[in-house]
C-alpha positions in Angstrom: 5.4 -22.1 32.7 6.1 -25.5 34.1 3.4 -26.6 36.7 4.3 -29.3 39.1 1.5 -30.7 41.3 2.2 -33.1 44.2 -0.8 -35.1 45.3 -0.8 -35.9 49.0 -3.2 -37.5 51.4 -4.5 -35.8 54.5 -1.8 -37.6 56.5 0.9 -36.3 54.2 1.6 -39.4 52.2 2.5 -38.8 48.5 0.2 -40.4 46.0 2.0 -39.1 43.0 2.8 -36.0 41.0 2.2 -34.3 37.6 4.6 -32.1 35.8 3.4 -30.2 32.7 4.3 -27.3 30.4 7.4 -25.6 29.3 9.3 -22.9 31.2 9.6 -20.3 28.5 12.9 -19.1 30.0 14.9 -19.4 26.8 14.5 -20.8 23.2 13.8 -24.5 22.7 17.0 -26.5 23.2 18.5 -23.7 25.3 16.1 -23.5 28.2 18.0 -24.3 31.4 14.9 -24.2 33.5 13.2 -26.9 31.4 16.4 -28.9 31.4 16.8 -28.7 35.2 13.2 -29.7 35.9 13.3 -32.5 33.4 16.6 -33.9 34.8 15.3 -33.8 38.4 11.9 -35.4 37.5 13.3 -38.1 35.2 16.1 -39.0 37.6 13.6 -39.3 40.5 11.3 -41.6 38.5 14.3 -43.7 37.4 15.6 -43.9 41.0 12.2 -44.8 42.4 12.0 -47.6 39.9 15.5 -48.9 39.9 16.7 -48.2 43.5 13.6 -48.6 45.6 11.5 -50.8 43.3 8.5 -48.6 43.9 5.5 -49.7 41.9 4.1 -46.8 39.9 2.3 -45.8 36.8 4.2 -43.3 34.6 2.8 -41.4 31.6 4.8 -39.0 29.5 4.0 -36.9 26.5 7.1 -35.2 25.2 5.5 -32.5 23.0 3.3 -31.1 25.8 6.0 -31.6 28.4 3.7 -33.8 30.5 4.9 -36.4 33.0 2.5 -38.1 35.4 3.7 -40.4 38.1 1.3 -42.1 40.5 2.2 -44.7 43.1 0.5 -48.1 43.2 0.6 -48.6 47.0 0.5 -46.5 50.1 2.4 -45.6 52.1 5.6 -45.3 50.1 8.8 -46.9 51.3 10.8 -44.6 53.4 13.6 -44.4 50.8 11.0 -43.5 48.2 9.6 -40.7 50.4 13.2 -39.3 50.8 13.6 -39.3 47.0 10.3 -37.4 46.5 11.2 -35.0 49.3 14.5 -34.4 47.5 12.6 -33.7 44.2 10.4 -31.2 46.0 13.5 -29.5 47.5 15.2 -29.3 44.1 12.1 -27.9 42.3 11.5 -25.4 45.1 15.0 -24.0 44.6 14.4 -23.7 40.9 11.1 -21.9 41.6 12.9 -19.6 44.0 15.8 -18.9 41.7 14.0 -18.4 38.4 10.6 -17.3 39.5 7.1 -18.5 39.5 6.8 -17.1 36.0 8.8 -20.2 34.8 8.2 -22.9 37.4 5.5 -23.3 40.0 4.9 -26.0 42.6 1.5 -26.9 43.9 0.4 -29.4 46.6 -3.0 -30.9 46.3 -4.8 -32.9 49.0 -6.5 -36.0 47.7 
């Protein structure tokens, strides 16, 4: 299962997110859930960096399916927040369509 945890402050500001695991929906190389989650997460990180210029620390470990992204400053730019909200929307739809057995979102107050 892919677990995605969004870290938010008490006031609702995003501090970062962690995505880890593999969906287990299909065989390696054919797993559309893994592919969809990866595409959304990687595109969001690239957009945050290249479009909004958001400062962040990103760590990735391909074998374990781990991607960590934490933001250097608070609050995020409005455009960055919209991108993260869009990521949450896309991942929520994947979780709803394919089930929590394959993809699960969490929100953690920090």
